[in-house]
N, C-alpha and C positions, 0 to 999 in steps of 0.2 A: 504494500500500498505508499503508497505516496506521503508525501511529509504536509500536504496540508489537511489529511485526513483526523480528524478530533482524535484524538490516543484513546479517548475512554472506548469512543469502538472498535478501535481493534485489540484493545483489551480481549473485551468481552467478546469480543471471539476468538483471542487465544484459545481463551480456559472452557469456551461453548464446543468449538472444535478438540483440545485434549478430549474430553468428553462422551465426544458424539462419536469419532473414532473406538474411540477404546470400545467404547458399546457396541459397536460394526462388532470390532475383533473376540470379545467377550458372547454375542452374537451367535457368533458360528459354534460355539462349543456345544450349544446343548441338543437337549439328546447324543452328545459322545466322552458325558463325564464318566470318569470313575463311575461311580453310581448315582446312583436317585438323587441323597440327599445333595451330591455336588452338586447334580443337576440344575433340583432348584434355587439351589445357592447359587449359582452362576448368572442364574435366568435375572433371580432380583438384584444381581450384582449389576449388573448390564442394565435392568430399567431404574434403577436406580443412578445412571453414569447418565442415559437420557433424558430420563428428568432433570436434571442440572444440565442438562444442553439446551433443554430444549425452555427452560428459564431465564441464560445467557443469552441465544438467540430471542427472543419476545420481548425484551430486554435491548436488546442489542438492535433489532427493531426499533423501539420508540426513539431513537437517535440517530439514525438512518436515512440522509438528507434525500436519497434514493429509494426511502419508504419502501424495503425491502422487508420480508418477512420471514417467520421462524425456518417458511420451506426454503426458499426461495438461497439463503443461508448456506442450508444444508444440503442441496440439494441442486441450484443453478452455479454452483461457483466449482472450475478448477482447481489443480492440484499446485498446481501455484500463488492460486488464489489462498489454498487453505494454513492455519498458523500454527498446527497441534504441534507440539514438541515432539522430537522422532520417535524418542521410548513405544508412542501408545499408537506407533501404527505396525511393529514389529510382529511378526508371523508370532501364533500363539506356541506355533512346535512343539514340545511335550510335555507334560502336568508340569513340571521343575520350573520348566521358563517361564506359562502363562502364570504360577502362581511366584514365579521371581522376578517381574514385569508389576503383574500387581504389586505387589509388595512396595516396589520404588513409588506408584503412582499413589500411596496408599500410604505413602513417611512426605510424601510430598505437599501430598494438596490437603491433610489433615492440621497442618501449621500453616499450613496458606489458608482455606477458610478462618481459623480461626481471627489471624490478620485481619482477612477483608468483613471481620461479621463486628469487626470493631473500624469500620469506614468513612468515612464524614460523605458517604455517597448512602444515603438512607437503602432506595432497594437495594444495590448492592453488595449490605451488609444485613439483607434480610436476607436473597440468597443464598452469603455464603454462613449464615447461622445454621439455615435448615440443614444445605449440603453435610458441612463439616460433622454432624449426629448419624451421616448414612459415611460420611469418609471414616469415623472414629469406631465404625462396625466393618468397616473393607478391611482398617489397618488389621484388625483383633486376628480377621478367620485369618487374611492371608501371612502374619506373623507364623500362624501356628503351623498353617501347612506349610512355610521354609522351614524354621525346626526339625517339624514330622519328618523331612525329608531330609534334611542334613544331615543328619545323628538319626537317622534311621537305616536301613541297606547301605553295605557296599555302592550297593546302586545304585540307589536312590541322590547318595554322599554322592556321590561321581554327575549324577541328573543333576541335581541343587549348584556344583559348586560351577559344572559348567554352563549353567546360563545366569551362574552371576558374573562368569568369566566376558558370555556375550554381549551383557545387557547396562555394566556399567558406562561402558562406555558412550549410551546413550546418556545419562543422567545429567551432567550437564549444561543440557542445553534446556530441562530444567528453571537454574538456579542464571540465566545469561540477561541484564537487563539491556534494553537503548536504551531513547529518545523518549519511549513511549513512558518506561515506567521508572522513570528518571521525573518525568514532565508531571505526574499521575502521583508517590509517594513524594513527592516535594507539596500535595496537596493534601496531605493526609488520605489517599483518597486509598493509595494497594501499598501495600509494604514495597520494600526494595526486595529482589529477588534473592540479592545474597543474604537477607537475611536471613532466610529462613533455612538457607546447606549448612549451619552443626546442627539443629533438632532434624534434620529427614540425615544427615551426618550419624548422631548421637543415636537414635531410632533403627537404622537399618544395625547401624555394625553392634547394639545388643545384639539385633536376630539372631547376625551372624555369628557372633559368640555363640547364640546359646542353638546356634548351631551346625557348627563346628566348621562355619565356610566365611571365608579370607577372603577384601578385600581385590584386587585384581592390582599388580606395580605397575599395568603399562597402564601413560601415564596419556593416551589419546585419549578422546574424545569428539564427539561428530557430533555436530553444533547446524543451526542452520532454519530448524523447522520455523521456527517463530516469525519469521522474515518469507519462508514458502519455499523451501531450499529442500526435500525432504529424501527419500532413502525411496529405492526404486519399490519398497511394495505398496508403496500408497496410491500407486497408477494401477495398479489392480486390487485394491480394494474399490476403492472410491464405484469403478463403475460395475459392483458388483450393489454398494451401497443404492447408487441413481436412476439405475437403469428404468425402474418403473415412470416414475416423475419426470424422467427425459423422454421416452419415448409415447406417454400422456398427459403430457404438458397442460394444465390447467384440471385437471380431469375431475371431479365429484363425485367424491363416491357415499 
């Protein structure tokens, strides 16, 4: 987005896109989880993220000078126009990958929503106050599973460590600020993303230690999602998400 775009609109789309893309990823798992209980759980978590996305898109629509609504934002934008962090677009992989990805997202969203619930923007604060309750539940669930996998059998430990090694490179994208966050944080609307990193590292570090897992030593980090530079995976995800809307634009059910 250009420099003339309202920073709040950009910020809302970043958070909404995180949740929509992750909801789509989790939705791919329904009817394919290890047992019925987890099938229901993953569906509920996906619906929570979808609900958060809808609330954020609806607010974005209220301030969008182009008059777009939540369907336009979710279904009418291209890959380069999506502003989600690269972490959430990563494929589900095996169960360990799914749960480690969820842990990283949850450990980011809990402190994020806690901070946003005190935003000077009352509508954003209200959205965050509802979302943080869901994020705390998500974190309890993902942390429990990562400990179970990491401290389980030799095979589950190996898979969990491989998932951490693969996904850690995408975490810094969650905490990288630009002029959008700089301007909004100066007005007390949003937190500085860097201020959330210590909580994230602490929560994730505690879980990984309990799971006998280690943080990778490779310093490489893949950035760019917040400005529309994604991995190849988003290009495959969006057609599945958007095909019906694009095939029948303006259709009413």
